[in-house]
C-alpha positions, 0 to 999 in steps of 0.5 A: 403821147404820154400814158396817163392810165394808172392802177390804184390798189387799196391795201388793208393789213397787207391784203389787196381789197380793191383795185381800179384803173383810172385814165386821169393821172391826177390823184388830187382830182380823184380825191376831190371826185370821190373823197370830198363827195363822200364827206359832203354826202355824210354831212348832208345826212347829219353824220359828224366827221367822227362818225364818218371816220368810224363808219369808213374804218368799220366798212374797210374792216368788214370788206377785209373780213369778206375778202379773207373768208372768200366771200363775193364782193359786189362792185358797189362795195368796191366803189364804197371802199374807194370812197372810204379810203379817199375820204380817210386820206382827205381827213388825214386819218388813213394809215399809209404804211407798209400794211395799209394804204393806197398804192398807185402804179402806171398802167402799161398795156401789153404789146400784142404781136401779130404772128403770120403762120405760113404753112 
């Protein structure tokens, strides 16, 4: 049985902003689930694509400033960060380079070893 659990790290300016553990190994499903939904929700609220791109970039920058200043970040902000990254990825506006972007790593569960102590 193949392990299809992955860590997804979201980077901005060489700083990890968020990380998520996902059971579904298909990145395209993740983009459809979160990125497309964020874009469609924005369009339903009469936000143009340009305004959405600006909003996503401003939100990522503000979360970066919170992280740098050691402020607590709510779980809902981390989820919005994921939606922002995936929406920018879907719109081909995400700079996926050495300093910014999405990094996906296969999750390997630590093996636990049972130790019997006989005294």
